[in-house]
mmCIF file of the N, C-alpha and C atoms, coordinates in Angstrom:
data_MODEL
# 
_entry.id   MODEL 
# 
loop_
_atom_site.group_PDB 
_atom_site.id 
_atom_site.type_symbol 
_atom_site.label_atom_id 
_atom_site.label_alt_id 
_atom_site.label_comp_id 
_atom_site.label_asym_id 
_atom_site.label_entity_id 
_atom_site.label_seq_id 
_atom_site.pdbx_PDB_ins_code 
_atom_site.Cartn_x 
_atom_site.Cartn_y 
_atom_site.Cartn_z 
_atom_site.occupancy 
_atom_site.B_iso_or_equiv 
_atom_site.pdbx_formal_charge 
_atom_site.auth_seq_id 
_atom_site.auth_comp_id 
_atom_site.auth_asym_id 
_atom_site.auth_atom_id 
_atom_site.pdbx_PDB_model_num 
ATOM 1   N N  . MET A 1 1  ? 79.211  106.834 106.854 1.00 0.00 ? 1  MET A N  1 
ATOM 2   C CA . MET A 1 1  ? 79.083  105.726 106.299 1.00 0.00 ? 1  MET A CA 1 
ATOM 3   C C  . MET A 1 1  ? 78.496  105.687 105.029 1.00 0.00 ? 1  MET A C  1 
ATOM 4   N N  . LYS A 1 2  ? 79.112  104.742 104.168 1.00 0.00 ? 2  LYS A N  1 
ATOM 5   C CA . LYS A 1 2  ? 78.559  104.621 102.785 1.00 0.00 ? 2  LYS A CA 1 
ATOM 6   C C  . LYS A 1 2  ? 77.890  103.401 102.706 1.00 0.00 ? 2  LYS A C  1 
ATOM 7   N N  . VAL A 1 3  ? 76.834  103.577 101.741 1.00 0.00 ? 3  VAL A N  1 
ATOM 8   C CA . VAL A 1 3  ? 75.985  102.488 101.324 1.00 0.00 ? 3  VAL A CA 1 
ATOM 9   C C  . VAL A 1 3  ? 76.516  101.713 99.951  1.00 0.00 ? 3  VAL A C  1 
ATOM 10  N N  . ILE A 1 4  ? 76.820  100.574 99.893  1.00 0.00 ? 4  ILE A N  1 
ATOM 11  C CA . ILE A 1 4  ? 77.125  99.856  98.546  1.00 0.00 ? 4  ILE A CA 1 
ATOM 12  C C  . ILE A 1 4  ? 76.409  98.626  98.284  1.00 0.00 ? 4  ILE A C  1 
ATOM 13  N N  . SER A 1 5  ? 76.354  98.347  97.088  1.00 0.00 ? 5  SER A N  1 
ATOM 14  C CA . SER A 1 5  ? 75.607  97.117  96.540  1.00 0.00 ? 5  SER A CA 1 
ATOM 15  C C  . SER A 1 5  ? 76.849  96.013  96.357  1.00 0.00 ? 5  SER A C  1 
ATOM 16  N N  . LEU A 1 6  ? 76.537  95.073  96.837  1.00 0.00 ? 6  LEU A N  1 
ATOM 17  C CA . LEU A 1 6  ? 77.608  93.820  96.814  1.00 0.00 ? 6  LEU A CA 1 
ATOM 18  C C  . LEU A 1 6  ? 77.034  92.477  96.331  1.00 0.00 ? 6  LEU A C  1 
ATOM 19  N N  . ASN A 1 7  ? 77.711  91.894  95.167  1.00 0.00 ? 7  ASN A N  1 
ATOM 20  C CA . ASN A 1 7  ? 77.292  90.717  94.783  1.00 0.00 ? 7  ASN A CA 1 
ATOM 21  C C  . ASN A 1 7  ? 78.174  89.507  95.438  1.00 0.00 ? 7  ASN A C  1 
ATOM 22  N N  . VAL A 1 8  ? 77.610  88.783  96.242  1.00 0.00 ? 8  VAL A N  1 
ATOM 23  C CA . VAL A 1 8  ? 78.332  87.770  96.926  1.00 0.00 ? 8  VAL A CA 1 
ATOM 24  C C  . VAL A 1 8  ? 77.886  86.230  96.331  1.00 0.00 ? 8  VAL A C  1 
ATOM 25  N N  . ASP A 1 9  ? 79.205  85.514  96.269  1.00 0.00 ? 9  ASP A N  1 
ATOM 26  C CA . ASP A 1 9  ? 78.768  84.368  95.893  1.00 0.00 ? 9  ASP A CA 1 
ATOM 27  C C  . ASP A 1 9  ? 77.925  83.478  96.867  1.00 0.00 ? 9  ASP A C  1 
ATOM 28  N N  . GLU A 1 10 ? 77.091  82.473  96.383  1.00 0.00 ? 10 GLU A N  1 
ATOM 29  C CA . GLU A 1 10 ? 75.997  81.909  97.117  1.00 0.00 ? 10 GLU A CA 1 
ATOM 30  C C  . GLU A 1 10 ? 76.474  81.137  98.177  1.00 0.00 ? 10 GLU A C  1 
ATOM 31  N N  . LEU A 1 11 ? 77.659  80.509  98.113  1.00 0.00 ? 11 LEU A N  1 
ATOM 32  C CA . LEU A 1 11 ? 78.303  79.578  99.199  1.00 0.00 ? 11 LEU A CA 1 
ATOM 33  C C  . LEU A 1 11 ? 79.070  80.450  100.323 1.00 0.00 ? 11 LEU A C  1 
ATOM 34  N N  . ILE A 1 12 ? 79.628  81.674  99.742  1.00 0.00 ? 12 ILE A N  1 
ATOM 35  C CA . ILE A 1 12 ? 80.078  82.544  100.710 1.00 0.00 ? 12 ILE A CA 1 
ATOM 36  C C  . ILE A 1 12 ? 79.028  83.100  101.457 1.00 0.00 ? 12 ILE A C  1 
ATOM 37  N N  . PHE A 1 13 ? 77.928  83.691  100.919 1.00 0.00 ? 13 PHE A N  1 
ATOM 38  C CA . PHE A 1 13 ? 76.842  84.171  101.493 1.00 0.00 ? 13 PHE A CA 1 
ATOM 39  C C  . PHE A 1 13 ? 76.348  83.271  102.784 1.00 0.00 ? 13 PHE A C  1 
ATOM 40  N N  . LYS A 1 14 ? 76.153  82.003  102.271 1.00 0.00 ? 14 LYS A N  1 
ATOM 41  C CA . LYS A 1 14 ? 75.519  80.891  103.242 1.00 0.00 ? 14 LYS A CA 1 
ATOM 42  C C  . LYS A 1 14 ? 76.493  80.744  104.374 1.00 0.00 ? 14 LYS A C  1 
ATOM 43  N N  . GLU A 1 15 ? 77.745  80.709  104.167 1.00 0.00 ? 15 GLU A N  1 
ATOM 44  C CA . GLU A 1 15 ? 78.805  80.520  105.195 1.00 0.00 ? 15 GLU A CA 1 
ATOM 45  C C  . GLU A 1 15 ? 78.809  81.813  106.168 1.00 0.00 ? 15 GLU A C  1 
ATOM 46  N N  . THR A 1 16 ? 78.611  83.015  105.494 1.00 0.00 ? 16 THR A N  1 
ATOM 47  C CA . THR A 1 16 ? 78.747  84.014  106.343 1.00 0.00 ? 16 THR A CA 1 
ATOM 48  C C  . THR A 1 16 ? 77.567  84.140  107.306 1.00 0.00 ? 16 THR A C  1 
ATOM 49  N N  . GLU A 1 17 ? 76.275  83.794  106.676 1.00 0.00 ? 17 GLU A N  1 
ATOM 50  C CA . GLU A 1 17 ? 75.278  83.870  107.537 1.00 0.00 ? 17 GLU A CA 1 
ATOM 51  C C  . GLU A 1 17 ? 75.262  82.874  108.692 1.00 0.00 ? 17 GLU A C  1 
ATOM 52  N N  . LYS A 1 18 ? 75.770  81.669  108.372 1.00 0.00 ? 18 LYS A N  1 
ATOM 53  C CA . LYS A 1 18 ? 75.887  80.628  109.577 1.00 0.00 ? 18 LYS A CA 1 
ATOM 54  C C  . LYS A 1 18 ? 76.931  81.301  110.816 1.00 0.00 ? 18 LYS A C  1 
ATOM 55  N N  . ILE A 1 19 ? 78.088  81.965  110.153 1.00 0.00 ? 19 ILE A N  1 
ATOM 56  C CA . ILE A 1 19 ? 79.092  82.327  111.360 1.00 0.00 ? 19 ILE A CA 1 
ATOM 57  C C  . ILE A 1 19 ? 78.540  83.629  111.721 1.00 0.00 ? 19 ILE A C  1 
ATOM 58  N N  . VAL A 1 20 ? 77.698  84.582  111.123 1.00 0.00 ? 20 VAL A N  1 
ATOM 59  C CA . VAL A 1 20 ? 77.266  85.842  111.998 1.00 0.00 ? 20 VAL A CA 1 
ATOM 60  C C  . VAL A 1 20 ? 76.068  85.381  112.831 1.00 0.00 ? 20 VAL A C  1 
ATOM 61  N N  . ALA A 1 21 ? 75.284  84.248  112.663 1.00 0.00 ? 21 ALA A N  1 
ATOM 62  C CA . ALA A 1 21 ? 74.348  83.755  113.459 1.00 0.00 ? 21 ALA A CA 1 
ATOM 63  C C  . ALA A 1 21 ? 75.161  83.248  114.931 1.00 0.00 ? 21 ALA A C  1 
ATOM 64  N N  . LEU A 1 22 ? 76.226  82.687  114.545 1.00 0.00 ? 22 LEU A N  1 
ATOM 65  C CA . LEU A 1 22 ? 76.962  81.885  115.797 1.00 0.00 ? 22 LEU A CA 1 
ATOM 66  C C  . LEU A 1 22 ? 77.560  82.947  116.607 1.00 0.00 ? 22 LEU A C  1 
ATOM 67  N N  . MET A 1 23 ? 78.012  84.125  115.862 1.00 0.00 ? 23 MET A N  1 
ATOM 68  C CA . MET A 1 23 ? 78.724  85.018  116.697 1.00 0.00 ? 23 MET A CA 1 
ATOM 69  C C  . MET A 1 23 ? 77.705  86.039  117.337 1.00 0.00 ? 23 MET A C  1 
ATOM 70  N N  . LYS A 1 24 ? 76.549  85.981  116.856 1.00 0.00 ? 24 LYS A N  1 
ATOM 71  C CA . LYS A 1 24 ? 75.699  87.071  117.241 1.00 0.00 ? 24 LYS A CA 1 
ATOM 72  C C  . LYS A 1 24 ? 76.045  88.386  116.966 1.00 0.00 ? 24 LYS A C  1 
ATOM 73  N N  . LYS A 1 25 ? 76.416  88.640  115.646 1.00 0.00 ? 25 LYS A N  1 
ATOM 74  C CA . LYS A 1 25 ? 76.967  89.769  115.066 1.00 0.00 ? 25 LYS A CA 1 
ATOM 75  C C  . LYS A 1 25 ? 76.290  90.150  113.935 1.00 0.00 ? 25 LYS A C  1 
ATOM 76  N N  . SER A 1 26 ? 76.105  91.369  113.560 1.00 0.00 ? 26 SER A N  1 
ATOM 77  C CA . SER A 1 26 ? 75.291  91.828  112.535 1.00 0.00 ? 26 SER A CA 1 
ATOM 78  C C  . SER A 1 26 ? 76.080  91.600  111.175 1.00 0.00 ? 26 SER A C  1 
ATOM 79  N N  . ARG A 1 27 ? 75.499  91.132  110.057 1.00 0.00 ? 27 ARG A N  1 
ATOM 80  C CA . ARG A 1 27 ? 76.193  90.946  108.966 1.00 0.00 ? 27 ARG A CA 1 
ATOM 81  C C  . ARG A 1 27 ? 76.969  92.107  108.433 1.00 0.00 ? 27 ARG A C  1 
ATOM 82  N N  . ASN A 1 28 ? 76.325  93.394  108.717 1.00 0.00 ? 28 ASN A N  1 
ATOM 83  C CA . ASN A 1 28 ? 77.153  94.582  108.291 1.00 0.00 ? 28 ASN A CA 1 
ATOM 84  C C  . ASN A 1 28 ? 78.326  94.759  109.033 1.00 0.00 ? 28 ASN A C  1 
ATOM 85  N N  . ARG A 1 29 ? 78.132  94.566  110.509 1.00 0.00 ? 29 ARG A N  1 
ATOM 86  C CA . ARG A 1 29 ? 79.407  94.522  111.332 1.00 0.00 ? 29 ARG A CA 1 
ATOM 87  C C  . ARG A 1 29 ? 80.507  93.642  110.883 1.00 0.00 ? 29 ARG A C  1 
ATOM 88  N N  . TYR A 1 30 ? 80.064  92.326  110.513 1.00 0.00 ? 30 TYR A N  1 
ATOM 89  C CA . TYR A 1 30 ? 80.937  91.274  110.237 1.00 0.00 ? 30 TYR A CA 1 
ATOM 90  C C  . TYR A 1 30 ? 81.713  91.840  108.879 1.00 0.00 ? 30 TYR A C  1 
ATOM 91  N N  . ILE A 1 31 ? 81.027  92.157  107.886 1.00 0.00 ? 31 ILE A N  1 
ATOM 92  C CA . ILE A 1 31 ? 81.546  92.319  106.503 1.00 0.00 ? 31 ILE A CA 1 
ATOM 93  C C  . ILE A 1 31 ? 82.589  93.697  106.759 1.00 0.00 ? 31 ILE A C  1 
ATOM 94  N N  . ASN A 1 32 ? 82.150  94.693  107.515 1.00 0.00 ? 32 ASN A N  1 
ATOM 95  C CA . ASN A 1 32 ? 83.058  95.783  107.838 1.00 0.00 ? 32 ASN A CA 1 
ATOM 96  C C  . ASN A 1 32 ? 84.404  95.346  108.503 1.00 0.00 ? 32 ASN A C  1 
ATOM 97  N N  . GLU A 1 33 ? 84.293  94.385  109.404 1.00 0.00 ? 33 GLU A N  1 
ATOM 98  C CA . GLU A 1 33 ? 85.421  93.925  110.050 1.00 0.00 ? 33 GLU A CA 1 
ATOM 99  C C  . GLU A 1 33 ? 86.282  93.036  109.114 1.00 0.00 ? 33 GLU A C  1 
ATOM 100 N N  . ALA A 1 34 ? 85.633  92.374  108.107 1.00 0.00 ? 34 ALA A N  1 
ATOM 101 C CA . ALA A 1 34 ? 86.440  91.512  107.379 1.00 0.00 ? 34 ALA A CA 1 
ATOM 102 C C  . ALA A 1 34 ? 87.046  92.358  106.245 1.00 0.00 ? 34 ALA A C  1 
ATOM 103 N N  . ILE A 1 35 ? 86.398  93.509  105.860 1.00 0.00 ? 35 ILE A N  1 
ATOM 104 C CA . ILE A 1 35 ? 87.154  94.346  104.836 1.00 0.00 ? 35 ILE A CA 1 
ATOM 105 C C  . ILE A 1 35 ? 88.115  95.169  105.523 1.00 0.00 ? 35 ILE A C  1 
ATOM 106 N N  . ASP A 1 36 ? 87.944  95.426  106.760 1.00 0.00 ? 36 ASP A N  1 
ATOM 107 C CA . ASP A 1 36 ? 89.062  96.170  107.518 1.00 0.00 ? 36 ASP A CA 1 
ATOM 108 C C  . ASP A 1 36 ? 90.310  95.224  107.508 1.00 0.00 ? 36 ASP A C  1 
ATOM 109 N N  . PHE A 1 37 ? 90.093  93.991  107.928 1.00 0.00 ? 37 PHE A N  1 
ATOM 110 C CA . PHE A 1 37 ? 91.188  93.008  108.269 1.00 0.00 ? 37 PHE A CA 1 
ATOM 111 C C  . PHE A 1 37 ? 91.833  92.783  106.900 1.00 0.00 ? 37 PHE A C  1 
ATOM 112 N N  . TYR A 1 38 ? 91.052  92.469  105.814 1.00 0.00 ? 38 TYR A N  1 
ATOM 113 C CA . TYR A 1 38 ? 91.669  92.297  104.351 1.00 0.00 ? 38 TYR A CA 1 
ATOM 114 C C  . TYR A 1 38 ? 92.485  93.597  103.915 1.00 0.00 ? 38 TYR A C  1 
ATOM 115 N N  . ASN A 1 39 ? 91.961  94.827  104.117 1.00 0.00 ? 39 ASN A N  1 
ATOM 116 C CA . ASN A 1 39 ? 92.753  96.093  103.974 1.00 0.00 ? 39 ASN A CA 1 
ATOM 117 C C  . ASN A 1 39 ? 94.005  96.020  104.537 1.00 0.00 ? 39 ASN A C  1 
ATOM 118 N N  . LYS A 1 40 ? 94.093  95.796  105.911 1.00 0.00 ? 40 LYS A N  1 
ATOM 119 C CA . LYS A 1 40 ? 95.422  95.653  106.501 1.00 0.00 ? 40 LYS A CA 1 
ATOM 120 C C  . LYS A 1 40 ? 96.240  94.662  106.116 1.00 0.00 ? 40 LYS A C  1 
ATOM 121 N N  . HIS A 1 41 ? 95.822  93.512  105.712 1.00 0.00 ? 41 HIS A N  1 
ATOM 122 C CA . HIS A 1 41 ? 96.590  92.380  105.227 1.00 0.00 ? 41 HIS A CA 1 
ATOM 123 C C  . HIS A 1 41 ? 97.186  92.879  103.820 1.00 0.00 ? 41 HIS A C  1 
ATOM 124 N N  . GLN A 1 42 ? 96.389  93.591  102.981 1.00 0.00 ? 42 GLN A N  1 
ATOM 125 C CA . GLN A 1 42 ? 96.951  93.932  101.752 1.00 0.00 ? 42 GLN A CA 1 
ATOM 126 C C  . GLN A 1 42 ? 97.916  95.032  101.992 1.00 0.00 ? 42 GLN A C  1 
ATOM 127 N N  . LYS A 1 43 ? 97.718  95.858  102.708 1.00 0.00 ? 43 LYS A N  1 
ATOM 128 C CA . LYS A 1 43 ? 98.865  97.099  103.097 1.00 0.00 ? 43 LYS A CA 1 
ATOM 129 C C  . LYS A 1 43 ? 100.104 96.520  103.493 1.00 0.00 ? 43 LYS A C  1 
ATOM 130 N N  . ARG A 1 44 ? 100.013 95.339  104.361 1.00 0.00 ? 44 ARG A N  1 
ATOM 131 C CA . ARG A 1 44 ? 101.223 94.656  104.666 1.00 0.00 ? 44 ARG A CA 1 
ATOM 132 C C  . ARG A 1 44 ? 101.938 94.153  103.542 1.00 0.00 ? 44 ARG A C  1 
ATOM 133 N N  . ALA A 1 45 ? 101.192 93.520  102.756 1.00 0.00 ? 45 ALA A N  1 
ATOM 134 C CA . ALA A 1 45 ? 101.725 92.784  101.669 1.00 0.00 ? 45 ALA A CA 1 
ATOM 135 C C  . ALA A 1 45 ? 102.451 93.818  100.291 1.00 0.00 ? 45 ALA A C  1 
ATOM 136 N N  . ILE A 1 46 ? 101.805 95.056  100.427 1.00 0.00 ? 46 ILE A N  1 
ATOM 137 C CA . ILE A 1 46 ? 102.212 95.930  99.510  1.00 0.00 ? 46 ILE A CA 1 
ATOM 138 C C  . ILE A 1 46 ? 103.539 96.590  100.126 1.00 0.00 ? 46 ILE A C  1 
ATOM 139 N N  . LEU A 1 47 ? 103.547 96.908  101.484 1.00 0.00 ? 47 LEU A N  1 
ATOM 140 C CA . LEU A 1 47 ? 104.954 97.235  102.019 1.00 0.00 ? 47 LEU A CA 1 
ATOM 141 C C  . LEU A 1 47 ? 105.849 96.158  101.866 1.00 0.00 ? 47 LEU A C  1 
ATOM 142 N N  . GLU A 1 48 ? 105.601 94.895  102.104 1.00 0.00 ? 48 GLU A N  1 
ATOM 143 C CA . GLU A 1 48 ? 106.639 93.754  101.781 1.00 0.00 ? 48 GLU A CA 1 
ATOM 144 C C  . GLU A 1 48 ? 107.130 93.925  100.601 1.00 0.00 ? 48 GLU A C  1 
ATOM 145 N N  . ARG A 1 49 ? 106.374 93.996  99.608  1.00 0.00 ? 49 ARG A N  1 
ATOM 146 C CA . ARG A 1 49 ? 106.800 94.047  98.138  1.00 0.00 ? 49 ARG A CA 1 
ATOM 147 C C  . ARG A 1 49 ? 107.896 95.365  97.875  1.00 0.00 ? 49 ARG A C  1 
ATOM 148 N N  . LYS A 1 50 ? 107.307 96.446  98.498  1.00 0.00 ? 50 LYS A N  1 
ATOM 149 C CA . LYS A 1 50 ? 108.190 97.677  98.357  1.00 0.00 ? 50 LYS A CA 1 
ATOM 150 C C  . LYS A 1 50 ? 109.368 97.415  98.961  1.00 0.00 ? 50 LYS A C  1 
ATOM 151 N N  . LEU A 1 51 ? 109.524 96.914  100.268 1.00 0.00 ? 51 LEU A N  1 
ATOM 152 C CA . LEU A 1 51 ? 110.864 96.857  100.987 1.00 0.00 ? 51 LEU A CA 1 
ATOM 153 C C  . LEU A 1 51 ? 111.741 95.917  100.503 1.00 0.00 ? 51 LEU A C  1 
ATOM 154 N N  . GLN A 1 52 ? 110.968 94.655  99.809  1.00 0.00 ? 52 GLN A N  1 
ATOM 155 C CA . GLN A 1 52 ? 111.886 93.879  99.101  1.00 0.00 ? 52 GLN A CA 1 
ATOM 156 C C  . GLN A 1 52 ? 112.584 94.379  97.837  1.00 0.00 ? 52 GLN A C  1 
ATOM 157 N N  . LYS A 1 53 ? 111.656 95.136  97.073  1.00 0.00 ? 53 LYS A N  1 
ATOM 158 C CA . LYS A 1 53 ? 112.263 95.917  95.779  1.00 0.00 ? 53 LYS A CA 1 
ATOM 159 C C  . LYS A 1 53 ? 113.475 96.918  96.396  1.00 0.00 ? 53 LYS A C  1 
ATOM 160 N N  . GLU A 1 54 ? 113.051 97.502  97.179  1.00 0.00 ? 54 GLU A N  1 
ATOM 161 C CA . GLU A 1 54 ? 114.114 98.773  97.855  1.00 0.00 ? 54 GLU A CA 1 
ATOM 162 C C  . GLU A 1 54 ? 115.693 97.791  98.300  1.00 0.00 ? 54 GLU A C  1 
ATOM 163 N N  . SER A 1 55 ? 115.298 96.672  98.997  1.00 0.00 ? 55 SER A N  1 
ATOM 164 C CA . SER A 1 55 ? 116.269 95.721  99.456  1.00 0.00 ? 55 SER A CA 1 
ATOM 165 C C  . SER A 1 55 ? 117.298 95.421  98.369  1.00 0.00 ? 55 SER A C  1 
ATOM 166 N N  . GLU A 1 56 ? 116.853 95.036  97.379  1.00 0.00 ? 56 GLU A N  1 
ATOM 167 C CA . GLU A 1 56 ? 117.466 94.570  96.149  1.00 0.00 ? 56 GLU A CA 1 
ATOM 168 C C  . GLU A 1 56 ? 118.228 95.772  95.567  1.00 0.00 ? 56 GLU A C  1 
ATOM 169 N N  . ILE A 1 57 ? 117.712 96.756  95.645  1.00 0.00 ? 57 ILE A N  1 
ATOM 170 C CA . ILE A 1 57 ? 118.443 98.036  94.962  1.00 0.00 ? 57 ILE A CA 1 
ATOM 171 C C  . ILE A 1 57 ? 119.500 98.456  96.009  1.00 0.00 ? 57 ILE A C  1 
ATOM 172 N N  . VAL A 1 58 ? 119.415 98.233  97.235  1.00 0.00 ? 58 VAL A N  1 
ATOM 173 C CA . VAL A 1 58 ? 120.442 98.639  98.321  1.00 0.00 ? 58 VAL A CA 1 
ATOM 174 C C  . VAL A 1 58 ? 121.548 97.306  98.083  1.00 0.00 ? 58 VAL A C  1 
ATOM 175 N N  . ARG A 1 59 ? 121.251 96.286  97.907  1.00 0.00 ? 59 ARG A N  1 
ATOM 176 C CA . ARG A 1 59 ? 122.132 95.053  97.838  1.00 0.00 ? 59 ARG A CA 1 
ATOM 177 C C  . ARG A 1 59 ? 122.980 95.320  96.555  1.00 0.00 ? 59 ARG A C  1 
ATOM 178 N N  . GLU A 1 60 ? 122.470 95.695  95.550  1.00 0.00 ? 60 GLU A N  1 
ATOM 179 C CA . GLU A 1 60 ? 123.121 96.097  94.317  1.00 0.00 ? 60 GLU A CA 1 
ATOM 180 C C  . GLU A 1 60 ? 124.280 97.230  94.697  1.00 0.00 ? 60 GLU A C  1 
ATOM 181 N N  . ASP A 1 61 ? 123.816 98.280  95.178  1.00 0.00 ? 61 ASP A N  1 
ATOM 182 C CA . ASP A 1 61 ? 124.749 99.365  95.575  1.00 0.00 ? 61 ASP A CA 1 
ATOM 183 C C  . ASP A 1 61 ? 125.826 98.925  96.520  1.00 0.00 ? 61 ASP A C  1 
ATOM 184 N N  . SER A 1 62 ? 125.354 97.989  97.467  1.00 0.00 ? 62 SER A N  1 
ATOM 185 C CA . SER A 1 62 ? 126.345 97.350  98.283  1.00 0.00 ? 62 SER A CA 1 
ATOM 186 C C  . SER A 1 62 ? 127.307 96.631  97.723  1.00 0.00 ? 62 SER A C  1 
ATOM 187 N N  . MET A 1 63 ? 126.860 95.977  96.908  1.00 0.00 ? 63 MET A N  1 
ATOM 188 C CA . MET A 1 63 ? 127.924 95.021  96.182  1.00 0.00 ? 63 MET A CA 1 
ATOM 189 C C  . MET A 1 63 ? 128.947 95.869  95.345  1.00 0.00 ? 63 MET A C  1 
ATOM 190 N N  . ASN A 1 64 ? 128.339 96.916  94.579  1.00 0.00 ? 64 ASN A N  1 
ATOM 191 C CA . ASN A 1 64 ? 129.188 97.717  93.826  1.00 0.00 ? 64 ASN A CA 1 
ATOM 192 C C  . ASN A 1 64 ? 130.207 98.493  94.688  1.00 0.00 ? 64 ASN A C  1 
ATOM 193 N N  . ILE A 1 65 ? 129.879 98.881  95.779  1.00 0.00 ? 65 ILE A N  1 
ATOM 194 C CA . ILE A 1 65 ? 130.830 99.715  96.848  1.00 0.00 ? 65 ILE A CA 1 
ATOM 195 C C  . ILE A 1 65 ? 131.927 98.626  97.151  1.00 0.00 ? 65 ILE A C  1 
ATOM 196 N N  . LEU A 1 66 ? 131.511 97.499  97.723  1.00 0.00 ? 66 LEU A N  1 
ATOM 197 C CA . LEU A 1 66 ? 132.345 96.331  97.994  1.00 0.00 ? 66 LEU A CA 1 
ATOM 198 C C  . LEU A 1 66 ? 133.462 96.115  96.871  1.00 0.00 ? 66 LEU A C  1 
ATOM 199 N N  . ASN A 1 67 ? 133.053 95.954  95.700  1.00 0.00 ? 67 ASN A N  1 
ATOM 200 C CA . ASN A 1 67 ? 134.022 95.729  94.441  1.00 0.00 ? 67 ASN A CA 1 
ATOM 201 C C  . ASN A 1 67 ? 134.869 96.875  94.367  1.00 0.00 ? 67 ASN A C  1 
ATOM 202 N N  . ASP A 1 68 ? 134.293 98.032  94.568  1.00 0.00 ? 68 ASP A N  1 
ATOM 203 C CA . ASP A 1 68 ? 135.295 99.281  94.577  1.00 0.00 ? 68 ASP A CA 1 
ATOM 204 C C  . ASP A 1 68 ? 136.342 99.188  95.447  1.00 0.00 ? 68 ASP A C  1 
ATOM 205 N N  . PHE A 1 69 ? 135.975 98.838  96.771  1.00 0.00 ? 69 PHE A N  1 
ATOM 206 C CA . PHE A 1 69 ? 137.147 98.732  97.808  1.00 0.00 ? 69 PHE A CA 1 
ATOM 207 C C  . PHE A 1 69 ? 137.927 97.651  97.699  1.00 0.00 ? 69 PHE A C  1 
ATOM 208 N N  . GLU A 1 70 ? 137.569 96.626  96.720  1.00 0.00 ? 70 GLU A N  1 
ATOM 209 C CA . GLU A 1 70 ? 138.307 95.567  96.650  1.00 0.00 ? 70 GLU A CA 1 
ATOM 210 C C  . GLU A 1 70 ? 139.439 95.763  95.396  1.00 0.00 ? 70 GLU A C  1 
ATOM 211 N N  . GLU A 1 71 ? 139.044 96.795  94.629  1.00 0.00 ? 71 GLU A N  1 
ATOM 212 C CA . GLU A 1 71 ? 139.881 97.232  93.740  1.00 0.00 ? 71 GLU A CA 1 
ATOM 213 C C  . GLU A 1 71 ? 141.090 98.193  94.012  1.00 0.00 ? 71 GLU A C  1 
ATOM 214 N N  . ILE A 1 72 ? 140.799 98.666  95.297  1.00 0.00 ? 72 ILE A N  1 
ATOM 215 C CA . ILE A 1 72 ? 141.899 99.846  95.915  1.00 0.00 ? 72 ILE A CA 1 
ATOM 216 C C  . ILE A 1 72 ? 142.981 99.013  96.104  1.00 0.00 ? 72 ILE A C  1 
ATOM 217 N N  . ASP A 1 73 ? 144.110 99.578  95.600  1.00 0.00 ? 73 ASP A N  1 
ATOM 218 C CA . ASP A 1 73 ? 145.343 99.077  95.995  1.00 0.00 ? 73 ASP A CA 1 
ATOM 219 C C  . ASP A 1 73 ? 146.070 99.738  97.319  1.00 0.00 ? 73 ASP A C  1 
ATOM 220 N N  . TYR A 1 74 ? 146.115 99.313  98.357  1.00 0.00 ? 74 TYR A N  1 
ATOM 221 C CA . TYR A 1 74 ? 146.483 99.949  99.663  1.00 0.00 ? 74 TYR A CA 1 
ATOM 222 C C  . TYR A 1 74 ? 147.965 100.217 99.606  1.00 0.00 ? 74 TYR A C  1 
ATOM 223 N N  . GLY A 1 75 ? 148.773 99.511  98.767  1.00 0.00 ? 75 GLY A N  1 
ATOM 224 C CA . GLY A 1 75 ? 150.247 99.750  98.720  1.00 0.00 ? 75 GLY A CA 1 
ATOM 225 C C  . GLY A 1 75 ? 150.935 99.104  99.842  1.00 0.00 ? 75 GLY A C  1 
ATOM 226 N N  . ASP A 1 76 ? 150.580 97.744  100.255 1.00 0.00 ? 76 ASP A N  1 
ATOM 227 C CA . ASP A 1 76 ? 151.293 97.051  101.376 1.00 0.00 ? 76 ASP A CA 1 
ATOM 228 C C  . ASP A 1 76 ? 152.459 97.203  101.301 1.00 0.00 ? 76 ASP A C  1 
# 
């Protein structure tokens, strides 16, 4: 486990304190779970952007191939 120093906005801190008290969970556990959740969310967002970019590349290639096929004279 790593120890870090963290500056938190006052309103966020107060809200967090209320929530951890209601949940009967330690602040440390709550913050670890929040960071884990946010990391997973960010990984999904990064993957989504990567897939979107690769999809655009494939779309361009597919359109080029389609155009090539349309230009073929099959000699009806």
